[in-house]
C-alpha positions as CSV (number, residue, x, y, z in Angstrom):
1,M,95.3,15.8,43.9
2,P,97.4,16.6,40.8
3,N,100.1,19.3,41.2
4,I,98.9,21.7,38.5
5,V,101.3,24.7,38.4
6,L,99.9,26.4,35.3
7,V,96.8,26.3,33.1
8,R,97.4,28.3,30.0
9,I,95.5,29.1,26.9
10,D,97.8,29.6,23.9
11,N,96.8,28.6,20.4
12,R,100.4,27.9,19.6
13,L,100.5,25.4,22.5
14,I,104.2,24.4,23.3
15,H,106.5,27.0,21.8
16,G,109.5,29.1,22.9
17,Q,107.7,31.2,25.6
18,V,105.9,28.2,27.2
19,A,108.9,26.0,27.0
20,T,111.3,28.4,28.5
21,M,109.8,31.3,30.4
22,W,106.7,29.8,31.8
23,S,108.3,26.4,32.6
24,A,111.1,28.1,34.5
25,V,108.9,30.5,36.5
26,T,106.4,27.8,37.5
27,G,108.9,24.9,37.9
28,A,106.8,22.8,35.5
29,N,108.4,19.4,34.7
30,L,105.5,18.1,32.7
31,L,104.0,20.0,29.8
32,L,100.6,18.5,29.1
33,V,98.9,19.6,25.9
34,A,95.1,18.9,26.3
35,N,93.8,19.1,22.8
36,D,91.7,16.5,20.8
37,A,93.4,17.3,17.5
38,V,97.0,17.3,18.7
39,A,96.4,14.1,20.7
40,T,96.4,12.2,17.3
41,D,98.8,14.4,15.3
42,E,102.3,12.9,15.6
43,F,103.8,15.6,13.3
44,R,102.7,18.5,15.6
45,Q,103.7,16.5,18.7
46,G,107.2,16.1,17.2
47,L,107.5,19.9,16.6
48,M,106.4,20.7,20.1
49,N,108.7,18.1,21.6
50,M,111.6,19.9,20.0
51,A,110.6,23.2,21.7
52,A,110.2,21.6,25.2
53,P,113.1,22.1,27.6
54,A,115.2,18.9,28.3
55,Y,114.1,18.8,32.0
56,A,110.4,18.7,31.1
57,Q,108.4,15.7,29.9
58,T,105.6,16.2,27.4
59,R,102.2,14.5,27.0
60,F,99.6,15.1,24.4
61,F,96.2,13.9,25.6
62,S,92.6,14.4,24.4
63,I,90.4,16.4,26.7
64,E,88.6,13.2,27.7
65,K,91.8,11.4,28.5
66,T,93.1,14.3,30.5
67,C,90.0,14.3,32.7
68,A,90.1,10.6,33.1
69,I,93.8,10.3,34.2
70,I,94.8,13.6,35.8
71,D,94.1,12.3,39.3
72,K,96.7,9.5,38.7
73,A,99.5,12.0,38.4
74,S,102.4,11.7,40.8
75,P,102.8,14.5,43.3
76,A,106.4,14.9,41.9
77,Q,104.9,16.0,38.6
78,K,104.6,19.8,38.4
79,I,102.0,20.0,35.6
80,A,101.6,22.8,33.1
81,I,98.4,22.2,31.2
82,I,98.3,24.0,27.8
83,C,95.1,24.3,25.8
84,E,94.3,26.0,22.5
85,T,90.9,27.5,23.5
86,P,88.8,28.6,26.5
87,Q,86.3,25.9,25.5
88,D,88.9,23.2,26.0
89,V,89.7,24.6,29.5
90,L,86.0,24.7,30.3
91,R,85.6,21.0,29.2
92,L,88.5,20.1,31.5
93,K,87.0,22.0,34.4
94,K,83.6,20.4,33.9
95,G,85.3,17.1,33.6
96,G,86.7,17.3,37.1
97,V,90.2,18.7,36.5
98,P,90.9,20.9,39.5
99,I,91.5,24.2,37.8
100,T,91.5,27.4,39.9
101,K,93.4,29.9,37.7
102,V,93.7,30.3,33.9
103,N,96.5,32.2,32.2
104,I,95.3,33.6,28.9
105,G,98.4,33.9,26.8
106,N,97.8,34.0,23.1
107,M,94.6,33.8,21.1
108,H,95.2,34.9,17.5
109,M,93.0,37.2,15.5
110,A,90.7,35.3,13.1
111,E,87.5,36.0,11.1
112,G,84.7,36.7,13.5
113,K,87.0,37.6,16.4
114,R,87.8,41.0,18.0
115,Q,91.1,42.1,19.5
116,V,90.6,42.8,23.2
117,A,94.1,42.7,24.6
118,T,97.7,42.8,23.4
119,S,97.7,39.1,22.2
120,V,94.1,38.1,22.8
121,A,91.3,38.1,20.2
122,V,87.9,36.6,21.2
123,D,84.5,35.8,19.7
124,D,81.2,35.4,21.5
125,A,81.8,31.7,22.2
126,D,85.1,32.5,23.8
127,V,83.5,35.2,26.0
128,A,80.8,32.8,27.1
129,A,83.4,30.1,28.0
130,F,85.3,32.7,30.0
131,K,82.2,33.8,31.9
132,E,81.3,30.2,32.7
133,L,84.9,29.5,33.9
134,Q,84.5,32.5,36.2
135,D,81.1,31.2,37.4
136,L,82.8,27.9,38.2
137,G,85.3,29.8,40.5
138,C,88.3,30.1,38.1
139,E,90.5,33.2,38.3
140,L,91.3,34.6,34.9
141,E,94.6,36.3,34.0
142,I,95.7,37.8,30.7
143,K,99.5,37.6,30.7
144,R,101.6,36.8,27.6
145,V,104.9,36.3,29.4
146,P,105.7,36.0,33.1
147,D,107.7,39.3,33.4
148,T,104.9,41.6,32.2
149,A,102.0,43.0,34.1
150,A,98.7,41.2,33.8
151,E,96.1,43.0,31.6
152,D,92.7,43.9,32.9
153,I,90.4,40.9,32.4
154,S,87.3,43.1,32.0
155,K,88.6,43.6,28.4
156,L,87.4,40.1,27.7
157,F,83.8,41.0,28.3
158,K,83.5,44.2,26.3
């Protein structure tokens, strides 16, 4: 069983908050970005590697590869999985990744989305993915940074 210490949705993926605050609080020593586009984008990977703390390794895997190899992780690896969208997290869950809790950190406002929390904007497809994650037994938490209170998740479904 992989030692997953955090599953976070953040459309910025690895950046200052993930690299410092969340890694420190969770003890993560492996930051795994599960994202099909980033898995093949060496430029974006390089930028994210610069933001990662020195004590943490980084990996950039497609959703399919993450599902295929997550069970091979060493118990010493404390894994923070970072995804761009709730749909990516849902694909991981359906692909067998043992996800029990999802931290919803940052989902930017874009055309067709509505702001539902401090740093979270959703559209109907996002809401459907969140509902399905809940149906599959995942706890959802809206929390931008570790030292702030979690926001009410019912906001997601309004």
